[in-house]
Backbone as ProteinMPNN parsed JSONL, in Angstrom:
{"seq_chain_A": "MSLSGYSILHWGSHPDQDNDDCYTGSDFATKEEALLDFAVNAGCEIEYIEIDGPDIHEIRKNPNYSKREVRLDDPTWRNERAMQAGMAGGCEAYNEEMGYD", "coords_chain_A": {"N_chain_A": [[1.021, -0.896, -0.054], [0.268, 2.293, -0.543], [2.236, 5.065, 0.856], [0.631, 7.303, 0.797], [-2.079, 6.847, 0.793], [-3.892, 4.916, -1.409], [-3.393, 2.771, -3.423], [-2.528, 1.161, -7.458], [-1.882, -1.442, -9.324], [-0.175, -2.57, -11.825], [0.45, -5.855, -13.321], [2.465, -8.377, -14.828], [1.734, -10.828, -14.948], [-1.056, -12.772, -12.234], [-0.905, -11.319, -9.154], [0.011, -12.673, -7.161], [1.726, -15.077, -7.305], [3.957, -14.697, -7.393], [5.836, -13.489, -9.449], [7.11, -11.302, -9.689], [6.634, -9.359, -11.462], [5.954, -6.586, -11.774], [4.728, -4.17, -13.655], [4.438, -1.137, -13.514], [2.837, 1.729, -11.438], [0.969, 3.488, -9.525], [0.167, 6.029, -6.678], [-2.777, 7.488, -5.245], [-4.656, 9.839, -3.651], [-7.475, 10.066, -2.563], [-9.254, 7.423, -2.427], [-11.91, 7.357, -4.303], [-9.891, 9.081, -6.261], [-8.421, 6.137, -6.507], [-9.952, 4.887, -7.645], [-11.659, 4.896, -10.052], [-8.904, 5.318, -11.831], [-8.491, 2.082, -11.474], [-10.844, 1.589, -12.752], [-10.58, 2.029, -15.464], [-9.336, 0.007, -18.685], [-5.634, -1.225, -18.246], [-3.107, -1.073, -21.414], [-2.557, -3.64, -23.39], [-0.525, -5.699, -22.966], [-0.75, -5.689, -19.795], [-1.511, -7.851, -17.407], [-3.052, -8.267, -15.237], [-4.827, -6.078, -12.373], [-4.556, -4.124, -10.362], [-5.539, -3.294, -6.649], [-4.78, -1.566, -4.14], [-5.048, -0.108, -1.087], [-6.275, 0.817, 2.301], [-9.017, 0.547, 3.277], [-9.514, -0.885, 1.21], [-9.032, -4.175, -1.338], [-8.231, -5.135, -4.179], [-8.123, -7.634, -6.768], [-8.024, -7.66, -11.028], [-8.523, -9.403, -13.431], [-7.347, -7.881, -16.742], [-9.127, -7.47, -19.488], [-8.021, -6.332, -21.662], [-5.841, -7.484, -22.253], [-3.541, -9.138, -24.412], [-2.383, -12.023, -24.737], [0.925, -12.805, -26.258], [3.572, -14.505, -27.447], [6.489, -14.594, -26.776], [9.153, -14.214, -28.867], [12.273, -16.335, -29.26], [14.644, -15.266, -30.777], [13.709, -13.391, -30.802], [14.532, -9.484, -31.638], [13.947, -7.429, -29.336], [13.144, -8.871, -27.027], [15.859, -10.124, -26.796], [17.993, -7.898, -26.904], [16.859, -7.837, -24.215], [17.579, -9.737, -22.417], [20.279, -9.543, -22.479], [21.092, -7.434, -21.68], [20.144, -7.993, -18.702], [21.507, -9.831, -18.088], [24.225, -8.864, -18.163], [24.122, -7.394, -15.609], [24.204, -8.83, -13.904], [26.151, -10.609, -14.497], [28.661, -9.156, -15.555], [30.633, -8.346, -18.172], [31.244, -9.959, -19.423], [29.26, -11.835, -19.696], [27.213, -10.297, -20.973], [28.76, -10.548, -23.237], [28.135, -12.5, -24.583], [25.243, -13.624, -24.051], [24.596, -11.705, -26.683], [25.734, -13.13, -28.76], [28.516, -12.341, -28.927], [31.565, -13.559, -29.378]], "CA_chain_A": [[0.663, 0.025, 0.177], [1.363, 3.216, -0.569], [1.956, 5.907, 1.948], [-0.204, 8.53, 0.34], [-3.534, 5.979, 0.752], [-4.684, 3.66, -2.417], [-2.676, 1.959, -4.899], [-3.039, 0.815, -8.444], [-0.513, -1.686, -9.792], [-0.423, -3.129, -13.055], [1.217, -6.88, -13.371], [2.165, -8.988, -15.816], [1.131, -11.913, -14.387], [-1.363, -12.716, -11.268], [0.438, -11.092, -8.218], [-0.297, -13.779, -5.824], [2.074, -15.699, -8.659], [5.341, -13.927, -6.629], [6.591, -13.296, -10.73], [8.194, -9.309, -10.011], [6.852, -8.669, -12.502], [4.883, -5.416, -11.549], [5.198, -3.073, -14.948], [3.933, 0.534, -12.955], [2.136, 1.182, -10.061], [0.726, 4.842, -9.677], [-0.498, 6.227, -6.134], [-3.869, 8.051, -5.336], [-4.714, 10.324, -2.004], [-8.506, 9.218, -2.294], [-10.812, 6.283, -2.66], [-12.431, 8.242, -5.74], [-9.878, 8.873, -7.416], [-8.066, 5.334, -7.277], [-11.157, 3.552, -8.496], [-11.568, 5.86, -11.246], [-8.131, 5.117, -12.31], [-9.004, 0.915, -11.7], [-11.96, 1.221, -13.667], [-9.792, 2.103, -16.79], [-8.53, -0.418, -19.121], [-5.182, -1.037, -19.301], [-2.949, -1.377, -22.256], [-2.939, -5.165, -24.04], [1.062, -6.312, -22.605], [-0.688, -6.163, -19.241], [-2.693, -8.874, -17.792], [-3.261, -8.01, -13.424], [-4.565, -5.162, -12.095], [-4.829, -4.211, -8.162], [-6.06, -1.761, -6.086], [-4.889, -1.755, -2.624], [-5.49, 0.404, 0.617], [-6.406, 0.976, 3.764], [-9.987, 0.03, 3.234], [-9.681, -1.947, 0.133], [-7.715, -4.796, -1.749], [-8.981, -5.945, -5.471], [-7.428, -7.952, -7.834], [-9.266, -7.576, -11.475], [-7.825, -9.322, -14.803], [-7.184, -6.95, -17.66], [-9.845, -7.787, -20.463], [-7.607, -5.685, -23.198], [-4.521, -8.829, -22.226], [-3.376, -10.706, -25.281], [-0.601, -12.63, -24.108], [1.943, -12.921, -27.309], [4.163, -15.456, -28.019], [7.541, -14.304, -27.484], [10.449, -15.346, -29.734], [13.801, -16.082, -28.437], [15.353, -14.93, -31.745], [12.858, -11.441, -30.965], [16.141, -9.414, -31.405], [13.984, -6.574, -28.089], [14.102, -10.214, -26.447], [17.667, -10.708, -27.213], [18.855, -7.173, -25.651], [16.205, -7.651, -23.008], [18.097, -10.529, -22.061], [21.746, -9.275, -22.44], [21.39, -6.635, -20.163], [19.693, -9.291, -17.594], [23.083, -10.968, -18.097], [25.811, -8.225, -18.258], [23.661, -6.857, -14.543], [24.208, -10.35, -13.507], [27.4, -11.107, -14.659], [29.512, -8.732, -16.124], [30.534, -8.003, -19.49], [31.256, -11.79, -20.846], [27.815, -13.097, -19.676], [26.327, -9.674, -21.623], [28.087, -11.032, -24.572], [28.044, -14.83, -24.03], [24.385, -13.329, -24.772], [24.888, -11.38, -27.563], [26.601, -14.036, -29.648], [29.605, -11.598, -29.554], [32.832, -14.158, -28.242]], "C_chain_A": [[1.058, 1.473, 0.054], [1.355, 4.527, 0.686], [0.735, 6.895, 2.029], [-1.919, 7.876, 0.738], [-3.978, 4.998, -0.486], [-2.925, 3.849, -3.623], [-2.786, 2.45, -6.038], [-1.566, 0.313, -8.897], [-1.123, -2.599, -10.805], [0.979, -4.244, -13.151], [0.792, -7.633, -14.959], [1.593, -10.058, -15.855], [0.789, -12.029, -13.294], [-0.33, -12.481, -10.071], [0.428, -11.805, -6.928], [1.142, -15.062, -6.843], [3.67, -15.14, -7.98], [6.558, -13.611, -8.015], [8.059, -12.001, -10.046], [7.771, -9.524, -11.076], [5.163, -7.779, -12.517], [5.01, -4.37, -11.848], [5.152, -2.034, -14.124], [3.178, 0.157, -11.942], [2.027, 3.131, -9.996], [-0.366, 4.901, -8.023], [-1.686, 7.227, -6.189], [-4.034, 8.488, -3.468], [-6.313, 9.8, -1.869], [-9.123, 7.61, -2.648], [-10.966, 6.486, -4.123], [-11.665, 8.182, -6.955], [-8.949, 7.371, -8.104], [-8.951, 4.323, -8.026], [-11.36, 4.001, -9.724], [-10.585, 5.028, -12.447], [-8.564, 3.26, -12.415], [-9.683, 0.563, -12.489], [-11.565, 1.111, -14.685], [-9.133, 0.788, -17.136], [-7.034, 0.238, -19.606], [-4.504, -1.361, -20.809], [-2.711, -2.797, -22.224], [-1.216, -5.782, -22.947], [0.648, -6.429, -20.842], [-2.813, -6.904, -18.385], [-3.648, -8.478, -16.251], [-3.656, -6.336, -13.556], [-5.217, -4.914, -10.754], [-4.472, -3.081, -7.985], [-6.124, -1.933, -5.421], [-5.144, -0.4, -1.918], [-6.257, 0.242, 1.726], [-8.01, 0.013, 3.917], [-10.917, -1.164, 1.918], [-8.663, -2.7, -0.469], [-8.716, -6.035, -2.904], [-8.271, -6.367, -6.394], [-8.336, -7.741, -9.22], [-8.309, -8.177, -12.878], [-8.379, -8.577, -16.385], [-8.08, -7.381, -19.279], [-9.343, -7.199, -22.046], [-5.702, -6.639, -22.724], [-4.577, -9.527, -23.302], [-2.199, -10.67, -25.552], [-0.432, -13.342, -25.622], [2.96, -13.271, -26.795], [5.512, -14.549, -28.054], [8.756, -15.363, -27.817], [11.69, -15.261, -29.1], [14.286, -15.417, -29.758], [14.606, -13.434, -31.862], [14.25, -10.455, -30.907], [15.344, -8.084, -30.201], [14.068, -7.407, -27.507], [15.464, -10.132, -26.053], [18.409, -9.448, -26.354], [18.586, -6.899, -24.018], [17.265, -8.742, -21.95], [19.632, -9.863, -21.807], [21.958, -8.335, -21.55], [20.916, -7.321, -19.28], [20.679, -9.536, -17.29], [24.033, -10.286, -18.119], [25.444, -7.967, -16.964], [24.477, -7.77, -13.739], [25.634, -10.581, -13.338], [28.655, -10.478, -15.209], [29.569, -8.271, -18.084], [30.957, -8.754, -20.545], [29.697, -12.186, -20.518], [26.764, -11.907, -21.095], [26.781, -10.001, -23.028], [27.708, -12.259, -25.203], [26.357, -14.277, -25.241], [23.884, -13.415, -25.884], [24.694, -11.813, -28.754], [27.765, -13.711, -29.921], [31.102, -12.502, -29.14], [33.491, -14.309, -28.858]], "O_chain_A": [[2.132, 1.843, 0.529], [0.32, 4.759, 1.312], [0.063, 7.192, 3.017], [-2.833, 8.679, 0.928], [-4.641, 4.077, -0.009], [-2.064, 4.563, -4.139], [-3.035, 3.642, -6.218], [-0.52, 0.961, -8.935], [-2.19, -3.209, -10.735], [2.152, -3.874, -13.098], [-0.163, -7.633, -15.736], [0.882, -10.323, -16.824], [1.674, -11.642, -12.532], [0.719, -13.104, -9.909], [0.841, -11.401, -5.841], [0.851, -16.208, -6.5], [4.566, -15.618, -8.676], [7.771, -13.512, -7.827], [9.289, -11.966, -10.018], [8.591, -9.967, -11.88], [4.022, -8.019, -12.913], [5.301, -3.468, -11.063], [6.331, -1.867, -13.814], [2.85, -0.955, -11.528], [2.926, 3.876, -10.387], [-1.367, 4.191, -7.927], [-1.689, 7.906, -7.216], [-3.721, 7.849, -2.463], [-6.443, 9.006, -0.937], [-9.029, 7.214, -3.81], [-10.304, 5.918, -4.992], [-11.974, 7.735, -8.059], [-8.71, 7.177, -9.296], [-8.714, 3.339, -8.726], [-11.134, 3.154, -10.588], [-10.964, 4.413, -13.443], [-9.007, 2.983, -13.529], [-9.532, -0.507, -13.079], [-11.976, 0.11, -15.273], [-8.428, 0.266, -16.272], [-6.77, 1.151, -20.388], [-5.293, -1.94, -21.556], [-2.638, -3.308, -21.107], [-1.578, -6.495, -22.011], [1.448, -7.133, -20.227], [-4.027, -6.746, -18.521], [-4.877, -8.44, -16.3], [-3.175, -5.527, -14.349], [-6.207, -5.455, -10.261], [-3.736, -2.237, -8.496], [-7.163, -2.498, -5.08], [-5.577, 0.438, -2.709], [-6.919, -0.79, 1.838], [-8.082, -1.028, 4.57], [-11.979, -1.766, 1.761], [-7.504, -2.297, -0.371], [-9.401, -7.041, -2.724], [-7.648, -5.503, -7.013], [-9.523, -7.608, -8.923], [-7.439, -7.435, -13.334], [-9.465, -8.718, -16.948], [-7.314, -7.585, -20.221], [-9.87, -7.402, -23.14], [-4.609, -6.157, -23.021], [-5.398, -10.435, -23.43], [-1.361, -9.977, -26.128], [-1.229, -14.133, -26.127], [3.447, -12.678, -25.832], [5.757, -13.856, -29.042], [9.145, -16.468, -27.441], [12.108, -14.274, -28.493], [14.183, -14.272, -29.318], [14.823, -12.572, -32.714], [15.058, -10.761, -30.03], [16.311, -7.371, -29.932], [15.176, -7.374, -26.97], [15.924, -10.085, -24.912], [19.178, -9.665, -25.418], [19.208, -6.349, -23.11], [17.597, -8.394, -20.818], [19.958, -9.778, -20.623], [22.871, -8.356, -20.724], [21.882, -7.247, -18.52], [20.943, -9.506, -16.088], [25.069, -10.95, -18.099], [26.482, -8.239, -16.362], [25.36, -7.379, -12.974], [26.212, -10.719, -12.26], [29.66, -11.176, -15.336], [28.675, -8.001, -18.886], [31.068, -8.597, -21.761], [29.092, -12.916, -21.303], [25.942, -12.364, -21.888], [25.996, -9.936, -23.975], [27.073, -12.682, -26.169], [26.227, -14.397, -26.459], [23.162, -14.294, -26.355], [23.949, -11.371, -29.629], [28.376, -14.291, -30.819], [31.817, -11.809, -28.416], [34.585, -14.744, -28.498]]}, "name": "protein", "num_of_chains": 1, "seq": "MSLSGYSILHWGSHPDQDNDDCYTGSDFATKEEALLDFAVNAGCEIEYIEIDGPDIHEIRKNPNYSKREVRLDDPTWRNERAMQAGMAGGCEAYNEEMGYD"}
């Protein structure tokens, strides 16, 4: 829960799955503002939307969600994997993921 009262969180999977894929979040001072934001559909990459506050906690599936298959040869996904590898294992890991031998 946010310090200001209410939070809206956008997830790539159900929050109870502990996948650490909360993409974005917004804090609101009032319940009314948070409920209005919660009612608005998110983009197609957001699978679940969560509202959390002192007197409310709900999770709903986004009707606009469109699960697309991620191809391992997708250049955007390859770059993301390389960045993650580089952060975890340094330049060698980055270069290995990118195929630079």
